[in-house]
C-alpha positions in Angstrom: 131.8 96.7 97.8 129.4 98.3 95.3 131.4 98.8 91.7 130.3 102.1 89.9 128.5 100.1 87.2 125.7 98.5 89.9 126.0 102.0 91.8 124.2 103.5 88.8 121.6 100.3 88.3 120.5 101.5 92.0 119.7 105.2 91.1 116.5 106.2 89.8 116.1 107.9 86.7 112.9 109.2 85.3 114.4 107.6 81.7 114.8 104.5 82.7 111.9 103.2 85.3 108.8 106.1 85.1 106.4 103.9 86.7 108.3 103.4 90.2 109.6 107.2 89.9 106.1 108.6 89.2 104.6 105.9 91.9 106.8 107.0 94.6 106.3 110.8 93.9 102.9 110.2 94.3 103.3 108.7 97.3 105.3 111.6 98.4 102.6 114.3 97.7 99.6 112.2 99.6 101.8 112.2 102.1 102.1 115.9 102.2 98.5 116.6 102.0 97.7 114.3 104.7 100.4 115.8 106.7 98.5 119.2 105.5 95.5 118.1 106.3 95.7 116.6 109.6 97.9 120.0 110.4 96.0 122.1 109.6 92.2 120.8 109.5 93.0 118.5 112.6 88.6 117.7 113.5 87.9 116.9 109.5 90.8 114.5 109.5 89.9 112.8 112.9 86.8 112.5 111.4 88.1 111.0 108.3 90.0 108.7 110.4 86.6 107.4 111.9 87.3 108.5 115.0 84.8 111.0 116.7 86.5 113.9 118.7 84.3 115.5 121.7 86.7 118.0 122.8 89.8 119.8 120.9 92.1 119.0 123.3 91.9 115.3 122.4 93.3 116.2 118.8 97.1 116.2 119.9 97.7 112.5 118.4 96.2 114.3 114.8 98.7 116.9 114.9 101.8 113.6 116.2 99.8 111.7 113.1 101.0 115.4 111.3 104.5 115.1 112.2 104.8 111.8 111.4 103.3 112.1 107.5 105.4 115.1 106.9 108.5 113.7 108.3 108.0 110.5 105.4 106.9 112.6 102.8 110.5 114.4 103.3 112.4 110.8 103.5 110.1 109.6 100.5 111.1 113.0 98.5 114.9 113.2 99.5 115.4 109.4 98.6 113.4 109.9 95.4 115.6 113.0 94.1 118.6 111.8 94.8 117.9 108.4 93.2 118.9 105.7 95.8 116.3 103.0 94.8 117.6 100.2 97.1 116.8 102.7 100.0 113.8 104.2 99.0 112.3 101.0 98.7 113.7 99.7 102.4 112.0 103.1 103.7 108.6 101.8 102.3 109.2 98.4 103.0 109.5 99.4 106.6 107.1 102.0 106.7 104.2 99.3 105.5 104.7 97.2 108.6 105.2 100.2 110.9 101.3 100.1 111.9 101.5 96.8 113.1 
């Protein structure tokens, strides 16, 4: 069981860990941008992924990616705001192996 002192160490604050805090904030903003681009400019997003789309009906996968990016951004932002360093680290670690 975690003591209050150990729990305080696992929390993110701007004063104690500015680099980690801001890197995670940039990650969340980048994921929001990817979700926006895939949701509102699907053909351009598909082209930037390196996938040529001939039929607009084939863009469904871009909307799935937009939804995934939005959910990931919200999860990172929520853990960042809550300040749970361990959960945020586990989420980012799991997300790095997600494409495999």
